[in-house]
N, C-alpha and C positions, 0 to 999 in steps of 0.2 A: 631652801633659800626665803627670804623674805615672801611672800606674796605681799601684793597690790593695798589689799587691805591693812595689811599687817604695817607696811610701809609708813602710809597715809596715818595712822594711829601716833608711829614715832610722829613725824612732822608734824603732827597739832599740839603733842605734847614739848616740839621743840620751838612751838610758836608762842606755845603760853611759857616756857621759859624767858621766849626774849622779851616777851609784856610784862615780864617778874620782874625784868632787871633793867626796866624804864627805857626799851627797845621797841620803838615805833615798826613794825613788819610791812607800813606800808603806810610809809609819809609820801610829801609830796617832793620831787624833785623839779627844783627851781633851772639845771644846768643838765642836757643832753650830752655837752661834751662835743666829741670830735666823731664822724662816722668810722668806724673799723677798717673802713676803704683807703678813707683820707690818711689814717692814722698809718698804716702799714707803708704809706711814701713820707713819714717823716723822716731825718738825719740821727743818727743814732746821738745819743745827747740833748734832745728838743725834750720838751716836758709837753706831757695832751695830758686829755683827762675823755675816757671813752666810758662807755655803760652798756651794758648785753645783762642777757640770760646766762650763767654756768653751764657749760657741754660736756665739760669735762674737766677734771682736775687729779692730781698726784702732789699724795701728804708724805713731807717727807723729815718730821721731826722740829728741825727748825725753821722750814721752807715750806713753800708750795708753790705748785704750779696750775694754771688751769687755762680755758680756752670761753672767749665769753664774744657772744654772736648776737649782732644786732642787725639790721634786715639790709646791711650793705655788706654781712661777712662778717667772718673773726678773727680774733686775736689773742695770742696768749700772755700773760699776766704772770709775775714771776711776784709772790709776795715772802720775805725776810723776815726774821723774825727782829737783828737790826736795822733793817732799814725802814719797817712799814711799824714795829712796838710790836709786845705779845699780845696786849690786845688786841690788835686788828688781826694778827697772827691766828689768835685764839677763837676769835669770832667767824673767821672763815673756816677754821675746822669743823665750827658748830654746822655752817652750812650745807644744802643738801644740791644735788644737779637741777635746773630749773629755777630754780631763785636767781634772784638779778640783785647788780650791786655795779657799783660804781666806783671809778678807781683814775688817782691822778699818781703821775710818776713820769720818771725818763726813762727813752726809748733805746732799747741799745738790740743786739745781733748775737744770739747763742753762736754758740760754736757749733751748730748745725745748720744755719742760717736765718733760725727763723726771726724775724719782730717781734719784741717782746717789751712790754712795760713793768719796768722795774716798778715796783707799788711802793708811794711813800705815805699815801692816802686813801682809805676805802670808806664809800660808805653802802649799807645797806640800803636797798630800792623795794623789797617785795618779796616775801616767804609763797615755795611753792606747796599746796596742799598735797598735790598728786603725785607719782610718778613721770616721769616721765618717760616714753616705751623705752626699752634696751636696744640699744641695734637698732629698730625699727622688726625686732620678734613679737609679734602679736597683733602689728598691723598689717599685716601682709594680703588680708582681706580685704578687696578693692570697698566693698561697701560700707565695711569699715573706718577707711582710710577718706572717702567721700562722707560718712555723718561726721569723724570729728576728723575734718578740714583744717583744726588748727593745729592740732598736733602732723598731722600732713604735712603742712607745710615748714611746721618746726623741725620734721625729722629727717626729711625727705626732699633732700635739690632739688632732685628732678621736675618734682611737684609741683614746690616754689617756682623754678623757671616759667612752666608752663605758663601759672598765672602770672608772672608780672612781666610775661612776652604778648599777655592781650591786654596789659595797662598802657604796654608802649605801642601795640599796633593799633588801640583807641588813638592814641594822643597824635602818633602819625596822621591817621582820616580826617581828625579835629584840624592840627596845623594845616595838613594840605586844603580845603574847605577854606579856613578865615581865609588865608591867602590868599585865594579866587573868589574871593568878595561874598562870602554866604556868611547868611548868619545861623547861628546854634540860636534855634530857639525848644520851648518844652510845650506838649502838646496836654490833653488830659487822659489822663487813664481808666477813669470812671466816666463811661458812655452812658447816654437812656438808650443809643440805636449800636448795632456792634458791627461796622461797615472796615471797609477797604479791603477786606481781600472774606472767600470763603472758608472759613472755619467757626468750630465749633466754640462758644465765650462759656467763661467762667461765670458767673449769677451772682449778684451781689445785693444788698440794702438800706436805703440809705431812711434812718427813723425819722430827722427832722420833718424830710419831706416827705416821706411814706410811700417810697416809691423803687422797685425794682432795677439795679446799674449794672451791667457790664462792666468785667476786667476788655482793655481795649485788644481786638484783635491784629489791629495798625492804628495809625496815627496818619493814614492819607489824607483822610476830609476833612481834618482838621489844620493840616500842613496847608493842603488844599486853596483852603479858604482863605489864607494869607496873600496866596498871587494874586486873589481878590482884592486881600488888600493892601495891594502894591509895594507888597515882600516879592523880589524875583528873585533872588535865592537863597535859601533856607535850607536847614536838613537839620535834623534830626538823632541823638543815637540816646535810646531807650526802649525800656522792656515791654515786649509784647506777650500778650497769655492767650493761651490754645488750648480748651480743654480735650487733648488729645491722645494718643501715643507715645508713649515710653522707651527711646531706644538708644542705640552708639549716636544715631543722629537727631533723635530728638529730645527734647527738653522741654512742658509745658508753658515754664518761663524763660525766654529767653530776648535778646538781645537783639537789637535791627538798626543799619543804619535806613534813615529816609532820607534822599536828596530832591528834591526838587528845581526847577530852571525858567523861567518864564523866557520866551522866543527862542526856544530848542524845540527840536525832536529828538526821536531816541538814537538815534544815531548818536547824538553827543554825548548821551548816557554810557553809551561802549563808550568811547571815549577816555569819559572820564572815571569808569569803572576800571580799566587797563591799568589809569596813573592813580587812584585808587591804594590797587593791590599791588603794583609793583612800587610804590612809595612804601608801603606797610612792609612790604617784603625788604626792601633795603633799609630801613628802619630798623628793623628786626637783626640784621647780622648773622653774622657765622652763631654756631652755638649750637644751632637745630639741623634737624635732619626734616627738610619738606616734604611730604607727600610728593608734590612733583615742581618740576622747576616753572613756575612761570613766566620767565623771561619767555617762553616759545608757545607757539600755537595763535589763541584770539582769533579763530576763524570763524566762517560764519557760514551754519554749515542747518538746511530743512527740515525742521519736526519731520516731514512726512518722506522726504528723501531719507532720512535716520532707521526708519525704522521698516523701509523697504532692501534697505541695504543689513541690518543685523537681522534682518529674520524673513527677507525673500516675502513675505507678502505686500501686495500693492493696497495701502490704505489711503481714504480720501473723505476728505471736510467735506464730499457731498455723498458720500456713506451713511445709509438707515441707520437707525441704532441695531435694526436686526444684522443688517449687514456685519456692522463693527463686531458684532457680538457673535455672530461665526467663526470671524475671522479668527476675534479671541482667542475662540474655543478650540480653532488648530493650532494656537499655538501653546497649547494649554495651560491659559489664562481665564482664570471660571471670571466673569463678566457680573454675574450675580444680578443684584437692581441697576447697576450704578446708568446713569449717562452716559451721551454720547460722549461726552467729554470725560470722564473719567474710564472709558473703556478706552478708550486712547492713549490716558495718564496711565494706567495698571500696564497696556504694553508696554509702553518708554519704559517705564520702570524698571520688568524684568527683562526687557531683551537688548537697550540702548543705553541705559543711562548710566550702567558698569560701565561702560569703556567709553567712555567722554575721558580722559581725563589728562590731556593737555588741557589748557583752560578754548571753551570753546562757547559761541553765541549761540544760541540756538533758537529759527523765527519761525515764520509759515504757522502761527499759534492764531484759529480759525475765530475771527473778531465779537462770534459768540456769544464766546466763552472766558473774552476779556472785558468786560460788562463796563472797565472804567478809562479804558484807551480806543483811542481814535482809528478809525479802519485806515487799512489803504487806500487811498485814491488812488492806488493803476491796477487793484480788485479789490474788492469790497469785503469780500469772504477772511481776507486776512486781517489780522489787526496791524498795526506798526509796535510790534514785541518781541523784546527775548527775555529768553532766561538764559544767566549765565552756569555754567558747569563749568568743574571741576575737580578732577580725582572720584568725580563719578558721585556728587554730589551737588545740590542745588543751592550755590553760591545766594547767584542774585536774581533779580526783577524788573525790568524795567518797559517802560510806554512811552508814546504819545498821550499825553494827556486829554481824555475826554471834558471839551468845554464846550460843547451845544447841550444846552441844561434841557430841551427837548429831545435828543435821542437819550442822555443818561438818564431822564422821567423813564425810560422803555427799556433800558436795561437794568435800573436798578425794577421795576415793575417785573418784570421778567427772573431777574434774581429772586427777588422776593419767593415770588410761587416755587420756584424749586430747593430755595431752601425747606422751603414750608413742608413740600415733599418730603424731606430727609430729615423733616423732626426739628431743624436747627433754626432758633430764634432769629425772625426775620421783620423789614418794615422798609419803607420808603423814607429817608432821610431828606425830611422837608427843610428842613435848618439847610442843608445841603444845598439844596436845588434852589431856595432862594437866593444863595448865595451866588449863586452860576449865575443867575437871572440878570447877575449886575454885574455880567461882565467880566470874566477870568482871558487872560491873553493865552496866546498860543503857550502851550507848556511840553516837559519832561518831564518823566518823574523815574527815580531808582532804588533800591532795597535791597541794599547787601545784610545774609545774617551773619553778624560775625561771632559767633559761636564759630559755627562752619568756616568760616574765615580764618580762624586760629587755629582751628584744627589742623587746615591746610599747609599752613607755612613754616608751623612748628612740627607738624606730624604726628599728634597725639592721635591717638586712635579711637579714642569718645569723644564726644560731647562734653563728660563729664567730667575729663580730666582739665575741661579751658574753663569751668566752672566754678566758682568760689565754692559755693554751695549748691549743687542739682539737686534736684526733686528724688526723692526717694518715701518708699511705700514706710511710713509711722513704724517705730516698733512696740510689736506686744499685741 
């Protein structure tokens, strides 16, 4: 059996042969023709042109069968010497799996019921110099699939479907928000101060200004500047970057939806997040096995009650750090040098999170740990905030936005001190505070992790299945 290198050498010889005969192996193409999915609907006798990659072929002396694949599907073509001519058939027999051609001809149905194009004309469109994986042998290794995603989506229909589903879900979200009057905007990825979340940023440098910059960890503070500027309904679907762990649920580069609406509070975002997710699930339709039925659930649950229910231990936002650490240790959760908020989060992650399968809005987060949120007017200890969990994963986060510039300054300064103790770049965003001082209307905001949402709606087991090119350790 020929090795891949031997096959590559043979293909290069064929490339030279084509050039020597005056055939351009990489010509321009002015007519893509009809998508295969539409060509398959045509009646027998109709003329059609299709273009695609040769995925299979069968040579039979004076004739040949092949399947061409494009992004819409694949269709059989039949090349006969007496119909297409000796030159066309001869050229086709020299081609390899993976090469691209365009064909024209009449549609007919074979005796086995397969729609086929009887080729009368063929154009050579592109030469593949490396062989495709044979029936997916040799690309079963998951990391190799992610590293060579272009081959994964070419020959693995399931992978391609997950990723096309992602596109449909994002399109559904965008359409729904636009119908509701939200304006889609773009905000800076390179930022002077990494704000809008508590996370470790990636750093970079701008040569002309000779200044250090950060890849954004969230677009929040720029989107809320637009609320000050009179944009009452805005959203952004874009990349965030966090220099943290990699797992089946985490990728350092990920996609977030962030939505902001003036004159609303966080309860509005409960309704909106439910509508967004149900609409996306409906748009996706059948063909997938979702991780959970998102049509049920959607209850509100209190953070502290959930911890008590699933651990039997009473935690309170008024507990001291030492009390929290002792309680965490009794549950075999090592607190380390964590802050009070992180101790509670570790307990929640270890004993509660995986049990939240149906969609649930978790409330009761302390205001001191929610620096961009308003405190509850009923009990100032708590923030007007929720986190949305589905299938044991945090899918979204929302709150009533803090629009008091004096309180926001206090919260920023406290947060900056906390970040400094953890070795995370910090600073007070004076430009944002100046914007707040010009007046921001009451508002609420919502963030939904697109990658995790796609996982839930498609049933994908890893975040890498739903990201086209996930972060991988460099080879070598």
